[in-house]
C-alpha positions as CSV (number, residue, x, y, z in Angstrom):
1,M,-71.8,19.1,-54.9
2,S,-70.4,17.5,-51.9
3,R,-71.4,18.5,-48.5
4,E,-67.8,19.8,-47.7
5,A,-67.7,22.0,-50.8
6,P,-69.2,25.3,-49.2
7,F,-66.3,24.9,-46.4
8,Q,-63.7,23.6,-48.8
9,D,-64.5,27.0,-51.0
10,R,-64.3,29.2,-48.0
11,L,-61.0,27.8,-46.7
12,K,-59.6,27.7,-50.1
13,G,-60.3,31.4,-50.5
14,L,-59.0,32.4,-47.1
15,L,-55.7,30.4,-48.0
16,E,-55.4,32.1,-51.3
17,S,-56.3,35.7,-50.1
18,V,-53.9,35.5,-47.2
19,A,-51.2,34.0,-49.5
20,S,-51.6,36.7,-52.0
21,K,-50.8,39.5,-49.3
22,Y,-48.3,37.7,-47.2
23,R,-45.1,35.7,-47.0
24,F,-44.5,33.4,-44.0
25,D,-41.2,33.4,-42.4
26,G,-40.0,34.1,-45.8
27,L,-41.9,31.3,-47.4
28,E,-44.3,32.3,-50.4
29,I,-47.4,30.2,-51.1
30,A,-47.6,30.7,-54.7
31,R,-50.6,28.4,-55.3
32,V,-53.6,26.8,-53.4
33,E,-55.6,24.0,-55.4
34,R,-59.1,22.4,-54.5
35,N,-59.8,18.7,-55.6
36,Y,-56.1,18.2,-56.7
37,P,-55.0,14.9,-58.1
38,I,-52.6,12.8,-56.4
39,G,-50.5,11.5,-59.2
40,K,-51.8,8.6,-61.2
41,S,-53.7,7.4,-58.1
42,R,-57.4,8.7,-59.1
43,K,-57.5,10.2,-55.7
44,E,-57.9,13.8,-55.1
45,A,-56.8,16.0,-52.2
46,D,-59.5,18.4,-50.8
47,I,-57.0,21.3,-50.4
48,I,-53.1,21.4,-51.3
49,T,-50.9,24.4,-51.1
50,F,-47.6,25.0,-53.0
51,L,-44.4,27.0,-52.4
52,R,-43.0,28.8,-55.1
53,G,-41.3,26.1,-57.3
54,E,-44.4,23.9,-57.1
55,V,-43.2,22.3,-53.9
56,P,-46.3,21.1,-51.8
57,F,-46.4,22.4,-48.3
58,L,-49.7,21.4,-46.8
59,I,-52.6,19.0,-47.8
60,I,-55.8,19.5,-45.9
61,E,-58.7,17.0,-46.1
62,T,-61.9,18.4,-45.0
63,K,-65.0,16.8,-43.7
64,R,-68.4,17.9,-42.6
65,K,-71.1,15.6,-41.6
66,V,-70.4,11.8,-40.2
67,E,-73.9,10.2,-40.5
68,K,-77.4,10.7,-41.5
69,E,-79.9,12.7,-39.4
70,T,-82.4,10.6,-37.4
71,T,-84.9,11.2,-34.8
72,W,-82.7,9.6,-32.3
73,R,-79.3,10.4,-33.5
74,P,-78.4,13.9,-34.7
75,R,-75.9,14.7,-37.4
76,S,-72.6,15.5,-36.0
77,L,-69.1,16.6,-37.2
78,F,-66.3,14.3,-38.0
79,K,-63.5,14.8,-35.6
80,P,-60.1,15.9,-37.3
81,L,-58.5,13.2,-35.3
82,D,-60.8,10.5,-36.4
83,L,-58.8,7.5,-37.7
84,P,-60.2,7.0,-41.2
85,V,-59.7,10.9,-41.9
86,V,-56.2,10.9,-40.5
87,G,-55.5,7.7,-42.7
88,Q,-56.8,9.4,-45.8
89,V,-54.8,12.4,-45.6
90,A,-51.7,10.4,-44.6
91,S,-52.4,8.2,-47.4
92,Y,-52.4,10.9,-50.0
93,V,-49.1,12.2,-48.5
94,A,-47.6,8.9,-48.9
95,I,-49.0,8.4,-52.6
96,Y,-47.6,11.9,-53.4
97,K,-44.0,10.7,-52.0
98,D,-44.4,7.4,-53.7
99,Q,-45.2,8.9,-57.1
100,Y,-43.0,12.1,-57.3
101,A,-40.4,11.4,-54.6
102,T,-41.3,14.8,-52.7
103,L,-42.4,14.9,-49.2
104,T,-45.0,17.2,-48.3
105,P,-43.9,18.7,-45.0
106,F,-47.3,19.0,-43.3
107,F,-50.9,17.6,-43.6
108,A,-54.0,18.4,-41.8
109,T,-57.7,17.5,-41.3
110,A,-60.4,19.9,-40.7
111,N,-64.1,20.5,-40.1
112,P,-65.8,23.9,-40.1
113,I,-64.9,24.3,-36.1
114,S,-61.7,22.6,-35.7
115,I,-58.2,21.6,-37.3
116,A,-55.3,19.1,-36.8
117,V,-52.2,19.6,-38.4
118,F,-49.1,16.9,-38.5
119,R,-45.7,17.2,-39.4
120,T,-45.1,14.4,-42.0
121,P,-42.7,11.8,-40.8
122,K,-39.6,11.9,-43.2
123,N,-40.5,8.0,-43.6
124,I,-44.0,8.3,-44.1
125,E,-44.2,5.1,-45.9
126,D,-43.2,3.4,-42.7
127,F,-46.7,4.6,-41.4
128,V,-48.9,3.9,-44.3
129,E,-49.7,0.6,-46.3
130,L,-49.5,1.9,-49.8
131,D,-51.5,-0.9,-51.3
132,K,-54.4,0.1,-48.9
133,A,-53.7,3.9,-49.6
134,Y,-54.3,3.2,-53.4
135,E,-57.2,1.3,-52.9
136,G,-58.8,3.8,-50.7
137,E,-59.1,1.8,-47.4
138,Y,-58.4,4.6,-45.3
139,E,-59.6,3.2,-42.2
140,H,-56.9,0.5,-42.6
141,A,-54.1,2.4,-44.4
142,L,-52.2,3.3,-41.3
143,K,-49.8,0.4,-40.2
144,P,-50.1,-1.0,-36.6
145,G,-49.5,1.5,-34.0
146,A,-49.0,4.3,-36.8
147,Y,-51.9,6.3,-35.7
148,A,-50.8,6.5,-32.2
149,R,-47.2,7.6,-33.2
150,L,-48.6,10.2,-35.4
151,V,-50.7,11.7,-32.5
152,K,-47.8,11.3,-30.1
153,D,-45.0,12.5,-32.3
154,Y,-46.2,14.5,-35.1
155,L,-49.2,16.3,-34.4
156,I,-48.0,20.0,-34.0
157,V,-51.5,21.8,-34.2
158,S,-54.8,20.7,-32.6
159,E,-57.4,23.5,-31.8
160,D,-60.4,25.3,-32.9
161,L,-60.4,26.7,-36.4
162,E,-61.4,30.3,-37.1
163,L,-62.4,30.9,-40.6
164,T,-60.6,34.3,-40.5
165,E,-57.5,35.8,-42.5
166,E,-56.1,36.6,-39.1
167,Y,-56.3,33.0,-38.0
168,V,-55.2,31.3,-41.3
169,H,-52.2,33.9,-41.4
170,G,-51.0,32.9,-38.0
171,L,-51.5,29.2,-39.0
172,L,-49.3,29.4,-42.1
173,D,-46.9,31.5,-40.1
174,R,-46.6,29.1,-37.5
175,L,-46.0,26.1,-39.9
176,A,-43.4,28.0,-41.8
177,R,-41.6,28.7,-38.6
178,D,-41.7,25.2,-37.7
179,Y,-40.6,24.1,-41.5
180,R,-37.5,26.5,-41.5
181,G,-36.6,25.5,-37.8
182,A,-37.2,28.6,-36.1
183,E,-40.0,27.1,-33.8
184,R,-40.7,23.5,-33.0
185,L,-44.5,22.9,-32.9
186,K,-45.6,20.4,-30.6
187,V,-49.3,19.3,-29.2
188,E,-48.9,17.4,-25.8
189,P,-51.2,14.5,-25.5
190,T,-54.2,15.3,-23.2
191,W,-57.3,13.4,-22.3
192,A,-59.2,15.9,-24.7
193,L,-57.0,14.2,-27.5
194,I,-57.0,10.6,-26.2
195,G,-61.1,10.7,-25.6
């Protein structure tokens, strides 16, 4: 079992629970999957939500620990805006589009205490080197300048993650409102994001 498994199970359970009780600005989350295969690529998305009609809505890549604990350097959490993590989930979105000709509207990275959500660029293939994505070279999967453009123009949520139904309901509702055009989410770059 991976180190992320308990966190993934909890997040998936919250998404399923909230989806079974509510609609989000008229949208219905019909299914939530964990370790979902991304086409024939042999890659698996940690969590993916589908709207009614098997339309992917949100792909989430979760991370827990970044390094081994030593006497001089304690374990720390991956940060949701770390380049390899963003490269990994953006790769999954690009591979999904490449194989199914379907664009997933949102992708996210999360650890147990924070989350970053991106609106997927319609031209995601202009951001991701597909050969690197298929090879799993996530740290090099984003094209030159793509990471900065994603953070500047497509990052719509960057905040503390609360593992509660209330928080998950609010997050999905905000994403649904953005998807339907009722509200345009945007995170303004700050030193907290840059540093």
